[in-house]
N, C-alpha and C positions, 0 to 999 in steps of 0.2 A: 511103199507109197508110190503114187503115180509120178510120172515126169513133171506134170504141171505143178505139183507141190515142190519138188526139188528145184525146178527152174524158176519158179515165181518168187519164192522166198525160202528161207531156211528156219529151222527151229531157233536159231540164234536171233533171227529178226523178231520172233515172238518174244524171246527173252528181253531183247533190247526195248521192246514196246512195253515192258513192265509186266508181262504175262507170267504168272507163277506156274509151278510145275503142274498143279491141278488143271489149270486152263489149257496148258500145252498138251497134256495127256488127253484131255477131252477133245481138243481140236484135232489131234492125230486120229483118234477114234472116228470122229466125224468125217475126216478125210478118207479113211478106209472105206467108210459106208457111203461115200460120195454125197454127203449131206451139206452141200454148199450154203444153202439158206440158213441152216442152224449155225454154221460156222460164222456167217455174217452177223447173225443176231448176237452170238456170243461175243464177237469182237466189238460190236456196237455197244453192248452193255459195258464191256471193259473200257472203252473209250469214254463213255459217260462217267464212269467212276473216276477215271483219270482227270477228266475236265472238272468234275466237282472238287477233287482234291486241289487242282490248280487254282480254282476260284477261292477256295478256303484259304490257301497259302497267300494269295494275292490280298485278300482281306486282312490277313495277319500282318503282312508287310505294310499295308496302308496305315494300319493302327500304329505300328512301330514308327513309321515316318512321321506321323502326326505327333507322337510323343517327342521325338527328336526335334521337330520344329519348335514345339512349345519350350523345350529345355534351352534350345539355342536362343530363342527370342527372349526368354527370361534372363539368360546369362548376359546377353548383349545389353539389355536394359540395366541390369545391375552394374555392369562395367561403365555404362554411360553415367549412371548416378554417382559412381565413385569418382569419376573424373571431373564432375561439376564442382565448382567452388561453393562452399557453404554460404548461404545468405543470412545475414544477421537481421533478425526482425525487430 
């Protein structure tokens, strides 16, 4: 591999970015062939997949937070009712 690859980043950086062995292997082949534009396209696709996963996870967290808020609200209301004296009608 060229110095630009070794100096700019390492294979570890690709691993840390969530790239699997297949992506890294392809990336290295593209590096040897000096196909920078294809490398950039490949990394952009990987970035989009990661971002899609992050958005999906955020939506799931939002749903969980909503359920937790509902349960807490329901629990607080039940506690409040229990503390109120009964009214005789």
